[in-house]
N, CA, C and O atoms as a MOPAC input file, in Angstrom:
PM7 MOZYME 1SCF
protein

 N     59.94300 1    99.63100 1    58.76900 1
 C     60.53600 1   100.44000 1    59.70200 1
 C     61.62600 1    99.96600 1    60.16800 1
 O     61.57100 1    98.88300 1    60.75100 1
 N     62.81400 1   100.61200 1    60.03800 1
 C     63.90800 1   100.08100 1    60.18200 1
 C     64.68100 1   101.18100 1    61.57000 1
 O     65.19800 1   102.26100 1    61.28500 1
 N     64.62300 1   100.68200 1    62.92700 1
 C     64.81900 1   101.51500 1    64.18500 1
 C     66.31800 1   101.35200 1    64.68500 1
 O     66.75500 1   100.26800 1    65.07400 1
 N     67.00100 1   102.41300 1    64.64700 1
 C     68.50500 1   102.11600 1    65.26100 1
 C     68.39800 1   101.75300 1    66.55200 1
 O     67.58900 1   102.42000 1    67.19600 1
 N     68.95500 1   100.91600 1    67.11600 1
 C     68.82100 1   100.38700 1    68.63500 1
 C     70.01600 1   101.20700 1    68.97800 1
 O     71.00600 1   101.25400 1    68.24800 1
 N     69.87100 1   102.04800 1    70.44900 1
 C     70.70700 1   102.84600 1    70.94000 1
 C     71.80600 1   101.76700 1    71.56900 1
 O     71.30600 1   100.93700 1    72.32800 1
 N     73.17600 1   101.67800 1    71.35900 1
 C     73.90300 1   101.10900 1    72.32100 1
 C     74.47000 1   101.96500 1    73.47600 1
 O     75.00100 1   103.06900 1    73.34900 1
 N     74.23000 1   101.13400 1    74.86900 1
 C     74.84800 1   101.62300 1    75.82700 1
 C     76.43500 1   101.65300 1    76.00500 1
 O     76.90000 1   100.51900 1    76.11500 1
 N     77.12400 1   102.40900 1    76.04500 1
 C     78.41000 1   102.82000 1    76.46500 1
 C     78.97900 1   101.55300 1    77.50600 1
 O     78.21700 1   101.27200 1    78.43100 1
 N     79.74500 1   101.09300 1    77.44800 1
 C     80.13500 1   100.06000 1    78.59600 1
 C     81.20900 1   100.71000 1    79.02100 1
 O     82.12500 1   101.17100 1    78.34200 1
 N     81.00600 1   100.73700 1    80.62000 1
 C     82.00700 1   101.26800 1    81.59000 1
 C     83.34800 1   100.02200 1    81.43100 1
 O     83.12200 1    98.81600 1    81.34200 1
 N     84.74800 1   100.65100 1    81.42300 1
 C     85.76900 1    99.63800 1    81.34600 1
 C     85.76200 1    99.64200 1    83.17700 1
 O     85.50600 1   100.58900 1    83.92000 1
 N     86.11800 1    98.31500 1    83.51200 1
 C     85.79600 1    97.84300 1    84.76700 1
 C     87.55700 1    98.38100 1    84.95500 1
 O     88.50900 1    98.17500 1    84.20200 1
 N     87.49400 1    99.08900 1    86.20000 1
 C     89.27800 1    99.34700 1    86.46800 1
 C     89.65700 1    98.69800 1    87.49100 1
 O     89.05600 1    98.47100 1    88.54100 1
 N     90.99000 1    98.31400 1    87.04800 1
 C     91.75300 1    97.38800 1    88.01500 1
 C     92.67000 1    97.92300 1    88.66300 1
 O     93.46800 1    98.60100 1    88.01500 1
 N     92.86700 1    97.79400 1    90.19800 1
 C     93.43000 1    98.81200 1    90.55900 1
 C     94.94800 1    97.72000 1    90.56000 1
 O     94.98100 1    96.49000 1    90.54800 1
 N     96.04400 1    98.66100 1    90.57800 1
 C     97.21200 1    98.01800 1    90.16300 1
 C     98.34100 1    99.14900 1    90.75000 1
 O     98.09200 1   100.34700 1    90.88900 1
 N     99.50900 1    98.55900 1    91.03200 1
 C    100.70100 1    99.25200 1    91.58300 1
 C    101.77100 1    99.70300 1    90.49500 1
 O    102.85200 1   100.20900 1    90.79800 1
 N    101.37300 1    99.47600 1    89.27500 1
 C    102.41300 1    99.66500 1    88.20500 1
 C    102.69200 1   100.95900 1    87.96300 1
 O    103.77500 1   101.25500 1    87.45900 1
 N    101.83000 1   101.84700 1    88.26000 1
 C    102.34400 1   103.20500 1    88.14700 1
 C    103.55800 1   103.55300 1    89.05500 1
 O    104.53600 1   104.09200 1    88.53800 1
 N    103.54500 1   103.31400 1    90.18000 1
 C    104.11900 1   103.32600 1    91.49900 1
 C    105.42500 1   102.66700 1    91.31100 1
 O    106.52000 1   103.19400 1    91.51000 1
 N    105.21200 1   101.51100 1    90.92600 1
 C    106.52800 1   100.52900 1    90.54700 1
 C    107.45400 1   101.30200 1    89.47800 1
 O    108.66200 1   101.44500 1    89.66700 1
 N    106.95600 1   101.66400 1    88.63300 1
 C    107.89400 1   102.36700 1    87.20000 1
 C    108.32200 1   103.45000 1    87.87400 1
 O    109.55200 1   103.43800 1    87.87700 1
 N    107.70500 1   104.77700 1    88.69000 1
 C    108.03100 1   105.61100 1    89.39600 1
 C    109.22700 1   105.56500 1    90.22600 1
 O    110.07900 1   106.45100 1    90.29600 1
 N    109.21300 1   104.31800 1    90.92600 1
 C    110.32500 1   104.09000 1    91.90800 1
 C    111.61300 1   103.66100 1    91.27200 1
 O    112.73800 1   104.03300 1    91.60500 1
 N    111.23800 1   102.67100 1    90.13100 1
 C    112.18200 1   102.24600 1    89.61200 1
 C    113.10600 1   103.47700 1    88.70200 1
 O    114.30500 1   103.30900 1    88.48100 1
 N    112.52800 1   104.42500 1    88.33700 1
 C    113.07800 1   105.77600 1    87.62400 1
 C    113.76100 1   106.42600 1    88.57700 1
 O    114.80800 1   106.90200 1    88.13800 1
 N    113.55700 1   106.63600 1    89.77300 1
 C    113.90200 1   107.25000 1    90.89400 1
 C    115.19600 1   106.57300 1    91.42000 1
 O    115.97200 1   107.17500 1    92.16200 1
 N    115.37800 1   105.40900 1    91.04300 1
 C    116.41200 1   104.37600 1    91.75900 1
 C    117.51000 1   104.40600 1    90.23000 1
 O    118.62300 1   104.92200 1    90.33500 1
 N    117.23700 1   104.05200 1    89.42600 1
 C    117.68300 1   103.47700 1    87.99500 1
 C    117.23900 1   104.19700 1    86.76100 1
 O    116.73900 1   103.54700 1    85.84300 1
 N    117.37300 1   105.37700 1    86.68000 1
 C    116.72000 1   106.32700 1    85.63000 1
 C    117.00500 1   105.56900 1    84.18900 1
 O    116.27800 1   105.81300 1    83.22600 1
 N    117.83400 1   104.86500 1    84.11800 1
 C    118.12300 1   104.53400 1    82.38700 1
 C    118.09300 1   103.01300 1    82.55200 1
 O    118.96600 1   102.31700 1    82.03500 1
 N    116.89400 1   102.39600 1    83.41000 1
 C    116.54800 1   101.06200 1    83.76500 1
 C    115.38200 1   101.10800 1    83.10100 1
 O    114.71700 1   102.13900 1    83.20500 1
 N    114.84000 1    99.89300 1    82.19700 1
 C    113.46200 1    99.81500 1    81.81400 1
 C    113.10400 1    98.52600 1    82.43000 1
 O    113.94100 1    97.72300 1    82.84300 1
 N    111.51900 1    98.32000 1    82.48800 1
 C    110.86600 1    97.06700 1    83.12500 1
 C    109.89300 1    96.58500 1    82.12700 1
 O    109.04400 1    97.31500 1    81.61500 1
 N    110.06300 1    95.17800 1    81.83800 1
 C    108.85400 1    94.63800 1    81.03400 1
 C    107.56300 1    94.48500 1    81.76700 1
 O    107.40000 1    94.35900 1    82.98100 1
 N    106.66800 1    94.52000 1    80.80400 1
 C    105.22400 1    94.30900 1    81.36900 1
 C    104.81100 1    92.99600 1    82.27100 1
 O    104.05800 1    93.04800 1    83.24300 1
 N    105.29900 1    92.08600 1    81.88200 1
 C    105.53400 1    90.86700 1    82.57600 1
 C    105.94100 1    91.05700 1    84.12700 1
 O    105.22700 1    90.64500 1    85.04000 1
 N    107.18400 1    91.73500 1    84.32600 1
 C    107.84200 1    91.90600 1    85.44600 1
 C    107.10900 1    92.82900 1    86.37800 1
 O    106.93800 1    92.73500 1    87.59400 1
 N    106.62300 1    93.96400 1    85.31600 1
 C    105.57600 1    94.62600 1    86.38100 1
 C    104.52900 1    93.86400 1    87.12200 1
 O    104.36300 1    94.04500 1    88.32800 1
 N    103.82400 1    93.02000 1    86.43500 1
 C    102.73400 1    92.10600 1    86.75300 1
 C    103.30400 1    91.10200 1    87.85900 1
 O    102.48600 1    90.78800 1    88.72400 1
 N    104.49400 1    90.59200 1    87.95500 1
 C    105.07800 1    89.69800 1    88.90300 1
 C    105.26600 1    90.83200 1    90.36800 1
 O    104.98800 1    90.46800 1    91.51100 1
 N    105.76400 1    92.16200 1    90.03200 1
 C    105.83900 1    92.79300 1    90.98500 1
 C    104.57200 1    93.23500 1    91.74200 1
 O    104.37700 1    93.25000 1    92.95800 1
 N    103.84000 1    93.55500 1    90.83300 1
 C    102.35900 1    94.02200 1    91.44300 1
 C    101.78800 1    92.81800 1    92.18900 1
 O    101.21700 1    93.03200 1    93.25900 1
 N    101.87200 1    91.78400 1    91.80200 1
 C    101.24300 1    90.18200 1    92.75800 1
 C    102.13400 1    90.31800 1    93.80000 1
 O    101.64100 1    90.04700 1    94.89500 1
 N    103.39300 1    90.68100 1    93.80500 1
 C    104.35500 1    90.56400 1    95.03900 1
 C    103.80100 1    91.45900 1    96.18600 1
 O    103.57500 1    91.08900 1    97.33800 1
 N    103.62700 1    92.66900 1    95.67900 1
 C    103.06300 1    93.77400 1    96.40500 1
 C    101.61000 1    93.78400 1    97.13000 1
 O    101.22300 1    94.31700 1    98.17000 1
 N    101.01600 1    93.04400 1    96.23700 1
 C     99.64700 1    93.02000 1    96.77300 1
 C     99.78000 1    91.78100 1    97.88600 1
 O     99.24200 1    91.84200 1    98.99200 1
 N    100.40100 1    90.90000 1    97.52700 1
 C    100.37000 1    89.65900 1    98.79100 1
 C    100.86500 1    90.16600 1    99.66800 1
 O    100.39000 1    89.80900 1   100.74600 1
 N    101.83200 1    91.04600 1    99.73500 1
 C    102.82700 1    91.40700 1   101.11700 1
 C    102.05600 1    92.31000 1   101.79300 1
 O    102.18300 1    92.35400 1   103.01600 1
 N    100.95900 1    93.34300 1   101.02300 1
 C    100.06200 1    94.01600 1   101.69800 1
 C     98.90500 1    93.36100 1   102.34500 1
 O     98.33000 1    93.82600 1   103.32900 1
 N     98.55200 1    92.12100 1   101.67200 1
 C     97.43100 1    91.35500 1   102.38900 1
 C     97.91200 1    90.49300 1   103.50100 1
 O     97.09700 1    90.00200 1   104.28300 1
 N     99.18200 1    90.28100 1   103.61500 1
 C     99.94000 1    89.76800 1   104.80600 1
 C    100.16300 1    90.53800 1   105.80100 1
 O    100.05300 1    90.14600 1   106.96300 1
 N    100.51100 1    91.75100 1   105.46800 1
 C    100.57700 1    92.80700 1   106.69300 1
 C     99.43400 1    93.09200 1   107.10200 1
 O     99.29200 1    93.06200 1   108.32400 1
 N     98.45000 1    93.39600 1   106.40600 1
 C     96.94900 1    93.73600 1   106.83000 1
 C     96.43700 1    92.50200 1   107.84700 1
 O     95.90300 1    92.72800 1   108.93300 1
 N     96.64800 1    91.38500 1   107.40100 1
 C     96.03300 1    90.26800 1   107.94400 1
 C     96.92000 1    90.09400 1   109.36100 1
 O     96.29300 1    89.59800 1   110.29800 1
 N     97.94400 1    90.35800 1   109.53700 1
 C     98.72000 1    90.38500 1   110.81000 1
 C     98.42200 1    91.28800 1   111.67200 1
 O     98.28500 1    91.14600 1   112.88700 1
 N     98.30500 1    92.36400 1   110.95000 1
 C     97.92400 1    93.63200 1   111.74200 1
 C     96.46500 1    93.33900 1   112.45800 1
 O     96.24400 1    93.59500 1   113.64100 1
 N     95.49200 1    92.75500 1   111.53800 1
 C     94.14300 1    92.46100 1   111.94500 1
 C     93.81300 1    91.23500 1   113.13800 1
 O     92.72800 1    91.02900 1   113.68100 1
 N     95.20100 1    90.44800 1   113.37200 1
 C     94.90700 1    89.68700 1   114.40000 1
 C     95.70500 1    90.18200 1   115.74000 1
 O     95.46400 1    89.69100 1   116.84300 1
 N     96.53700 1    91.05400 1   115.56000 1
 C     97.39800 1    91.94700 1   116.46700 1
 C     95.97800 1    92.88800 1   117.16300 1
 O     95.92400 1    93.08400 1   118.37700 1
 N     95.05200 1    93.33200 1   116.35400 1
 C     94.31300 1    93.97200 1   116.91300 1
 C     93.07000 1    93.34400 1   117.65600 1
 O     92.52900 1    93.96500 1   118.57200 1
 N     92.62000 1    92.08500 1   117.24300 1
 C     91.83900 1    91.38200 1   117.98300 1
 C     92.05100 1    90.71600 1   119.26200 1
 O     91.28000 1    90.37800 1   120.16100 1
 N     93.49400 1    90.60600 1   119.07200 1
 C     93.87000 1    90.15000 1   120.31500 1
 C     94.47600 1    91.13900 1   121.59100 1
 O     94.74500 1    90.78700 1   122.73900 1
 N     94.58700 1    92.44500 1   120.99500 1
 C     94.50000 1    93.50900 1   121.76500 1
 C     93.21000 1    93.99400 1   122.54200 1
 O     93.15400 1    94.66700 1   123.57100 1
 N     92.31200 1    93.53500 1   121.86600 1
 C     90.96800 1    94.01100 1   121.87700 1
 C     90.58100 1    95.46500 1   121.83300 1
 O     89.70200 1    95.97900 1   122.52400 1
 N     91.23700 1    95.99000 1   121.06000 1
 C     90.96900 1    97.52800 1   120.37900 1
 C     90.17500 1    97.37700 1   119.02500 1
 O     90.02400 1    96.37500 1   118.32500 1
 N     89.72900 1    98.62300 1   118.86400 1
 C     88.60700 1    98.55700 1   117.49800 1
 C     89.36100 1    99.42700 1   116.28100 1
 O     88.92400 1    99.49100 1   115.13100 1
 N     90.48900 1   100.03400 1   116.72500 1
 C     91.15200 1   101.03500 1   115.62400 1
 C     92.28000 1   100.52300 1   115.30200 1
 O     92.90800 1    99.96400 1   116.20100 1
 N     92.82700 1   100.56500 1   114.00000 1
 C     94.00500 1    99.98500 1   113.52200 1
 C     94.88600 1   101.21400 1   113.20500 1
 O     94.67700 1   102.08200 1   112.35800 1
 N     95.96000 1   101.09400 1   114.10700 1
 C     96.82500 1   102.60400 1   114.18100 1
 C     97.96600 1   102.08700 1   113.49500 1
 O     98.01500 1   100.91400 1   113.12300 1
 N     98.85400 1   102.88200 1   113.31900 1
 C    100.28000 1   102.73900 1   112.77400 1
 C    101.22000 1   101.78700 1   113.73100 1
 O    102.26600 1   101.29200 1   113.31200 1
 N    100.78700 1   101.61700 1   114.89700 1
 C    101.64800 1   100.62100 1   115.89200 1
 C    101.52900 1    99.14600 1   115.23500 1
 O    102.47500 1    98.45700 1   114.85400 1
 N    100.00800 1    98.78100 1   115.18400 1
 C     99.64300 1    97.38200 1   114.72400 1
 C    100.70900 1    97.23500 1   113.39000 1
 O    101.69700 1    96.50100 1   113.42700 1
 N    100.32700 1    98.06600 1   112.20600 1
 C    101.24700 1    98.06600 1   111.08000 1
 C    102.54700 1    97.84000 1   111.41200 1
 O    102.92900 1    96.69900 1   111.15000 1
 N    103.45100 1    98.66500 1   111.97200 1
 C    104.61600 1    98.65800 1   112.26500 1
 C    104.83700 1    97.19300 1   112.96200 1
 O    105.70100 1    96.51900 1   112.40000 1
 N    104.21400 1    96.59900 1   114.07000 1
 C    104.23800 1    95.20100 1   114.76600 1
 C    104.42500 1    94.59300 1   113.71900 1
 O    105.51500 1    94.04600 1   113.55100 1
 N    103.40300 1    94.51900 1   112.71500 1
 C    103.26800 1    93.26000 1   111.61800 1
 C    104.32400 1    93.23300 1   110.76400 1
 O    104.93600 1    92.22500 1   110.40900 1
 N    104.55600 1    94.51000 1   110.39500 1
 C    105.83700 1    94.46800 1   109.42400 1
 C    107.14300 1    93.93600 1   110.17400 1
 O    107.91300 1    93.20400 1   109.55200 1
 N    107.40400 1    94.28600 1   111.48600 1
 C    108.63600 1    93.45300 1   112.14600 1
 C    108.34500 1    92.28100 1   112.28100 1
 O    109.37800 1    91.61100 1   112.28500 1
 N    107.12800 1    91.45700 1   112.43700 1
 C    106.83400 1    90.07000 1   112.44800 1
 C    107.02300 1    89.42100 1   111.01200 1
 O    107.46000 1    88.28100 1   110.85600 1
 N    106.67600 1    90.20300 1   110.05900 1
 C    106.38600 1    89.49400 1   108.61500 1
 C    107.79200 1    89.43400 1   108.06500 1
 O    108.25700 1    88.36900 1   107.65700 1
 N    108.60800 1    90.78800 1   108.04700 1
 C    109.83500 1    90.89700 1   107.32500 1
 C    111.13100 1    90.61000 1   108.21000 1
 O    111.24400 1    90.84300 1   109.41300 1
 N    111.96600 1    90.12300 1   107.46400 1
 C    113.17100 1    89.79100 1   107.90000 1
 C    114.10900 1    90.83800 1   108.20300 1
 O    114.32700 1    91.69600 1   107.34700 1
 N    114.70100 1    90.87300 1   109.33900 1
 C    115.92800 1    91.48300 1   109.83100 1
 C    115.80900 1    93.17700 1   109.36700 1
 O    114.98800 1    94.01600 1   109.74000 1
 N    116.95000 1    93.30400 1   108.42400 1
 C    117.44100 1    94.46900 1   107.90800 1
 C    116.23600 1    94.84300 1   107.17200 1
 O    115.73300 1    95.86000 1   107.64900 1
 N    115.71200 1    94.44600 1   106.34300 1
 C    114.12500 1    94.79000 1   105.50200 1
 C    112.91800 1    95.51500 1   106.34500 1
 O    112.09700 1    96.37200 1   106.01800 1
 N    113.21800 1    94.63700 1   107.86700 1
 C    111.78900 1    95.16200 1   108.48600 1
 C    112.14400 1    96.79400 1   109.09300 1
 O    111.36800 1    97.73900 1   109.23000 1
 N    113.72400 1    96.69800 1   109.40900 1
 C    114.29400 1    97.99700 1   109.90400 1
 C    114.12500 1    99.30800 1   108.90000 1
 O    113.91400 1   100.46700 1   109.25700 1
 N    114.26700 1    98.83300 1   107.61200 1
 C    113.92200 1    99.75100 1   106.70000 1
 C    112.58300 1   100.02800 1   106.37500 1
 O    112.16000 1   101.17400 1   106.22300 1
 N    112.01400 1    99.17600 1   106.28300 1
 C    110.43600 1    99.64500 1   106.37400 1
 C    109.88400 1   100.29100 1   107.33400 1
 O    108.96800 1   101.07400 1   107.08300 1
 N    110.26700 1   100.11900 1   108.43400 1
 C    109.83200 1   100.82200 1   109.73000 1
 C    110.19000 1   102.12900 1   109.62700 1
 O    109.32900 1   103.00500 1   109.71100 1
 N    111.20600 1   102.35800 1   109.47700 1
 C    112.07600 1   103.72700 1   109.15600 1
 C    111.09000 1   104.53800 1   108.06900 1
 O    110.67900 1   105.67900 1   108.28200 1
 N    110.86500 1   103.96900 1   107.19500 1
 C    110.36100 1   104.64400 1   105.68000 1
 C    108.93900 1   104.65200 1   106.39700 1
 O    108.31500 1   105.69900 1   106.22900 1
 N    108.35800 1   103.74300 1   107.11200 1
 C    106.57000 1   103.94000 1   107.51500 1
 C    106.82100 1   105.03000 1   108.35300 1
 O    106.07800 1   105.98600 1   108.12600 1
 N    107.82100 1   105.22200 1   109.45700 1
 C    107.97800 1   106.29100 1   110.13100 1
 C    107.80500 1   107.58600 1   109.52400 1
 O    106.94000 1   108.40800 1   109.82600 1
 N    108.68500 1   107.70000 1   108.65300 1
 C    108.95400 1   108.96100 1   107.75900 1
 C    108.16700 1   109.71300 1   107.19700 1
 O    108.10900 1   110.93900 1   107.11100 1
 N    107.23600 1   108.47200 1   106.61200 1
 C    105.70400 1   108.74800 1   105.90600 1
 C    104.69600 1   109.40400 1   106.86300 1
 O    104.12000 1   110.44200 1   106.53500 1
 N    104.48100 1   108.80600 1   108.04300 1
 C    103.55100 1   108.98400 1   109.02000 1
 C    104.06500 1   110.54300 1   109.49100 1
 O    103.20900 1   111.40600 1   109.68500 1
 N    105.29400 1   110.80400 1   109.63700 1
 C    105.47400 1   112.34800 1   109.97400 1
 C    105.36700 1   113.07900 1   109.17200 1
 O    104.94200 1   114.16500 1   109.56500 1
 N    105.69600 1   112.95400 1   107.46900 1
 C    105.05000 1   113.69000 1   106.56400 1
 C    103.84700 1   113.94700 1   106.78000 1
 O    103.47000 1   115.08800 1   107.04500 1
 N    103.08800 1   112.97100 1   106.70400 1
 C    101.52600 1   113.34100 1   106.59300 1
 C    100.92200 1   114.11800 1   107.84700 1
 O    100.07500 1   115.00900 1   107.91200 1
 N    101.62700 1   113.48800 1   108.76800 1
 C    101.16600 1   114.56300 1   109.94600 1
 C    101.28100 1   115.91700 1   110.04600 1
 O    100.45700 1   116.77300 1   110.36800 1
 N    102.67500 1   115.99800 1   109.65000 1
 C    103.08200 1   117.63800 1   109.37000 1
 C    102.39100 1   118.51800 1   108.37000 1
 O    102.32200 1   119.74400 1   108.45400 1
 N    101.81800 1   117.67200 1   107.28600 1
 C    101.39000 1   118.45900 1   106.23200 1
 C     99.75400 1   118.79600 1   106.64400 1
 O     99.12200 1   119.66000 1   106.03600 1
 N     99.16800 1   117.99700 1   107.75300 1
 C     97.94200 1   118.50900 1   107.98700 1
 C     97.92100 1   119.85100 1   108.49000 1
 O     96.84700 1   120.40200 1   108.73400 1

């Protein structure tokens, strides 16, 4: 008797990435410019690293203030501490704009 073994379909492990957003921002800034997959990988690593640094600094600020809720204020302070000069100013203004849009849409 030859019985067929039923194979279970294996789900693909989803890997979170910023590649879609990197591509969208590139097309907003320079519509006729393309980007290689290796460059997207480098950008993805950079964004992930920066995000982890900001969250680590925000976490330390939260522990020192003895509060238990992470707010936009801690994120803003962490960004000011980590990013240099003009880049920090632009990041803070974009962050404020995003928070304003989010609260107005609720």
